[in-house]
N, C-alpha and C positions, 0 to 999 in steps of 0.2 A: 132158424136153428133152434134146437131145444137145448136145455141145460143152461147152467149159469155161465157168466162171462167175467173173467178177472182182467183188470187193467193195472199194471204196475207203472209207477211214474205218472200217476194221474194228475199231479199238481204241476207238471212241467209244461212248457210252451206247447209242444205237440199234444201232450196228454189232455190238456184243458179243452182244446178244440176237438179232439177225438171224442172225449166224454160228451161234449155238447151234441155231437152227431148221434152217438149211441142213445142218449136220452131222448132226443128228438124222434128217433126211430122206435122208441118204446121197447128197448132191449130189456128182457126180463132178468131178474136176479143179477143185477150188475154190481160187482164188487170192485173196490179200488184200494190198492195198497199205496199209501202215501207216507212221506217222511214225517215223523212225529214233530219235527221242528218247523214245519211249514203248514200254514192254514190253507186248506183247499177251498175252492169255490163250491159251496154246498149246493147240490142239485137233488131235487126231490126224487125218491125212489132208488137212490144210490147208497150202498153200504160202504162207508169209509172205514178203513182199518189202518192205524198208524203202525209203521214198522219198516223193515228193510228186507230185501231178498237175501242179503248176506247173512243175516241171523247171528250177529255178533253180540247183541245186547240181550240181557235176560228177559226183557219185556217184549222182544220181537215176537210177532204172532207165529203160530204153527202154520207152516205152508200146507201141511196135510189138511188141516181144518179149513184153511182159506180156499183150497182147491177142491174140496169135497163137493161133488156134483157139478163141477165145471166141465164144459165141453171145449171152450175156446179161451185162449189167453192172448192178450196184447202185452208184450213185454217192452215197455218204453223206459223203464227205470235206468237212469244213468247220471253221470256227472260230467260236466264240461269244464275244462280248465286248460290253460296254456302254461301253467306253472309246473316245471319238472318235478317239484317237490310233491305234487299230487299224483305222481305216476303210480305209486303202490296202491293208493286209494282207488284210482280208476281201474287198475287191473283187478283188484279184489271185487269191485262192484260189477264190472262188465263181464269178467271171465268167471270168477268163482261164484258170483251171484247168479249168473245165467246157468251154470252147471247145477247149482242147488235147486233152482226153480224148475229146470227141465226134468231132473230126476224125480222131484216131487210131483210134477205134472203127469209124468208117465205112470207113476204109482197110483195116482188118483183117477186115471182113465181119461185124461184130457186127450182130445183128438187132434187139435190144431193150435199152433202157436205162431203169431206174427211178431217178429222182432224188429225193432227200429234200430237201424245202424246209421251209417253216414256214407254219402257219396265219396268222401275222402278216403275210403278204404281202397278204392280202385280208380276213381276218376280224378286223378291229379297227375300233372305232367309238367316237365320243364319246358315244353313247347306247346303252342296253342293248337297245333294240328298233329295228328288227327284228333277229332273230338271223340272221347272215349265212351263206350257203352258197357253193358254187363259182361261182355266177352273179355274185357281187359283183365290182366293179372293183378294180384294185390300189389299195391304201390309201396311195399315194405321198405325198399331202399330209400325212397324219398322221405317217407314219414317216420323213419326209424328214430329220429330225435324229437318227435312230437308225441308225447305219451297218450293223448286222447285218441288219436287215429290209430296208433299202434295197438292200443287196448281193444279198439273196435274190430280190427283185423283178427285178433285172437278170439274175440267173442264170436265173430261170424264162423270162423273155422270150427270152433268148439260146437256151436249150435248145429251146424249142418252135419257134422260127424255124429254127434250125440243123438240127433234126431233120427238118423238112420238106424243107429244101434237100438234105440228105445222104441221105435215104431211111431214116432211123433211126426206129424206133418209140419214142417218148418218152412215158413215163408219170410224172407227178409225184405224190408223196405229201406231204401237208402236215400233219404232226402239230402239235397244240397243245403246251403246256408238258409236257415229258416228266418224269414222276415214277416212283417205284418203286425197287427195289434195283439196285445196280451202277453208279451214276454216279461213277466213280472220279475224274473231274476236277471234280465238282460244277458242271459247266457248265449243268445244267438244274435241279438240286436246291439250288442255292446260296441261294435265298430261304428255303427250308425250313430250311436250316442256320442262316441268320441269325436266323430265328424261334426256333429251339431255343437259340441263344446269346443271346437277348434283345437283338438288335441292331436290331430294327425299332421305331423310336420312335412311329410313329403308324399308324393304319389308313387306307390309301388309299381313296378314294371309288369307284374303278372296280370291274371284275369280271374274273375269270379263267376259263379253261377249261384243264383238264389231262387227260392221258391216260397210262395206264401204258405204260412203254417196251416191255414185253413184248407188249402188245396192238398197239402201233404197229408192232412188228417183224412180227407176224403179218399186219397189214394191208399192210405193204411187200411181204412174200412173195406175198400174194394179188394185189397190183397187178401183179407180174411175170406171174402166171399168168392173170389175168382182167381186168386193167385195160385200158381202151380207149386206144389210141394218141392222143396229142394232148390227153389229159384230165388234170385234177388231181383229187385225192381228199383231202378234209379228214378227218383222223383225230383225233377229240376225245372228251372225256368230259363231265362235268357243267359247266354254266354257273353259277358262283357269284359273288356279290359278294365283294370282298376281305374284308369283315367276316365273311361266312359261312365263307369259306375259313380265315381265322385262327381262327374259333370252332371249326371242325372240328379244326384242328391242336391247339388247346388241349385239347380233350377227348381226343384220341388220345395226346398227349404229356405231359399234365399240366403243361405250361408255360403260365404266365399270358399271355393275349393282350394285346397293347398296347391301352390304352384311349383314348389321346389321338386326337382328331380335329381336324385343323387345316384352315383354308381352303387352297385350292390354291396361291394366291400365297405364303402363308406357308411351306408345305412346300417349294415350289420355291426360294424365296429362301434359306431355311435350308440346303437341300441344296447350292446353288451356293456359299454361303459356306464350309460345312464342306469341300466338295470342294477348293476353292481353297486353304484353309489346309493340308489334308493333302498336297496335291500340292506345295506349297512346301516341306514337310518331307520330300518324297520317300517318303511313306507312303500305303498304300491307304486311301481314305476309307471310313468305315462306311456312308455314304449318299452317293449321287451324283445329279446332276440328271436323267440319263436314267431312272434307276430310279424317281424320283419322278414324272416325266412319264408313264412307262409305267403307273404305278399310278392315273393319272387317267382312263384309258380302259377300254373293255370289249373283252375278247378272246374274246367269245362266238362259237361256231361250231356249225353244224348238220352232222352227219356222215351224214345220211340216204342220200346218194348212195353213200358207201362201204359202208354197211350193205346197201344194195340190190344193188349191183353186185359188191362184193368179199366179201360175207359178214362184214364187219367188225363186231366188237362190243367194247365196253369193259366191263371187269369192275367190280364194286362199288367205288366210289371210296374207301370206308372201308378196304378191303383195301390199296389202293394207298398211302394215307396211312400206315397202320400199318407197312407194309413199308419205305416210304421212311424213316420215323423210326427204325425198328429198324436199318436198314442204316447210316444216318448215325451213329447212336450207337455202332455197332460198329466203324466204319471211319474215323471222324474224331475230332478233339479238340473236345469241346463244353464 
């Protein structure tokens, strides 16, 4: 591909791994928009620009200047939170920020944009079967009380509609829970960290799907090269019950798995009470309502489409868990 490439969210978990691949491939004129409050891993040949796609601060860079000469954009910028108080921030970043970026990209003559979303926009169900793929409708009813996933649904809808209007090729990648080494903010590996700290009191009844961030980065790169415009691609790994997931973590970490199993209403009621008490003390609660609710459902997904069209593949999940645990033990306080 000719022309420059812009990556937003380059200091994030997925962004760091994607940047590594782009640099390794010798991508010319590689520009990265990063949050000014977070230090990136400096890579030679990469132009780092501090700022936000939202453009609320006076010192935010001009998107027109940043996109000048760009042919492709990887839009990975985002915020992950289970705190309902962060709802407006996530809507502003994921929806308004995406609109602002796409309009500027079209004006600059950008041809193609890959947007990182989440499998949780469609691949979440109250039952383990059927396992959902890209044909599933948006899971708006289930995730309506979970601001991160709701904002990602609105982001996807906006991006696909606006892409058609502006003549941009939009491809969406939808990774499941990202694990593996390198999650400096613990935005995705936080539940594994809580497991290692023995902060998870009970085994949720639902199920999870996770994917190594390095494999998701390779899938994101492939989506730019081979993904069909107007399509989304689920990037996932194994579909495990929460009990199996915790059991695997126990064997890999030698940390005792929680044994308590409580009815859904008891778990949720306890979480609401604990969260309220901790918020009153202006402290971060060890368990919260949304996390408990999310543990009641199944996040299973089928990545056959990405395997077929992008050549996507997920590595052995045991390797991912081992390296996640090793990285967290080396880089965090447990």
